[in-house]
N, C-alpha and C positions, 0 to 999 in steps of 0.2 A: 934280260933273257936268262933263264935258269939252265945250268948244265944238265944234260940228259943223264938220267940214272942208268947205271949199267944193269943189264938184264941178269947178270950173275951175282948181284950184290947179296951178301949174307944178311939174314934178318938180324935186327939190332937186339932183339930180346929172344933169348932161348931159355926154355924151362927144362931143367934136368932133375930127375928123381934122384934122391940120395941113396937109394938102394932098391933091391927088387921087392916086389909085393907078391903076396901069396894069398889066394882065397883059402881061408882057414877059419874054422869054427872053434875058437878058444873060449872057455868059460871065464868071464871076468866079473869083477865087482867094481863099480864106479862110485867113488865117495867124494862129496863136496860139502862145503859149509852151506847151511840153509840161509835164507834171506835175513833171518834175525841174528845170524852169527852165533847163536846159542846152542845149535845142535848140528850134528853131522848127518847128512842125508846119504842114503846108499841104495843103489839099484843093481841087481845082477842081470847080466845079459851075455850074449855071445858075440864075438867079433865076426865080421864078414870078410874083412881083408886085414892082413897084418904085414908089417914091414919092420926093418930094423929101427925105425925112428917113430913108429906109431901104429895106428890102426883105424879102421872104419868100424863103427859099432852103431846099433840102432837101440835107442832108449825111449821108454815111454815118457820120461820127464823131458820137458823142453829146456835145454840149457843154452846159454849164449856163447858166441865166439869170444875168446879170451878168458872164459871161465876157468879158473884154476881148479884142479881136482887131483885125486889120487886114483890110480888104477891098480887093481890087484888081479894077478893072473891066478885064478882059482885052481888051475891044474898043477902049478909049481909053488904056489903060495908066495911068489915074489911080488913086491909092490914098487911102484914108481910114481913120482910126481909127474903131472902132465897138464896140458892145457888144450882147450878146444880151439882148433884152427880153422874149422870149416863146418858149416851147418847146411845140410841138404834139405830135402823135401820131407814132409810128414807122410809116412807110409801107414798102412793099416796097423802095423805093430809098433810104430813109434817114429821118432826123429832120427834121420841119418846124421851122424856126427863124426867128423874127422878129428882124431886125438893125436897130439904130438907128445912123445915122451921127453921129459926135461933132461934126464941123464940116462939115456938108454943103455942097459946092459946088453952085451952081445947075445946072450942066450935068454933074454927076458921071456920070449914066447915059447921056449922049450923046443924050438924048431931050427933046422939049419937054413938060414936065409942067405 
């Protein structure tokens, strides 16, 4: 016979965001190594959401989760190494991608977060 679970038991898994997120349209350039590793690919886009540790962006190019890249904030000319941590749906304007900054600067987005 199993002991009865308490009705007020806390969930074992809790997910917490590491910072606030803000809907913001920041111009960015995403740069990554091409499949042949002989050239750097680049696509300019706008963020949809930004936070202190990353952003959501829509790119025409389909990149994969764990793809290493470089993101350049075209408004401030700041650059940061990053990695794709989430790939969403294909939209009419491209793929939804969640990007995490490797060493985020507190003012990378030029916004108060």
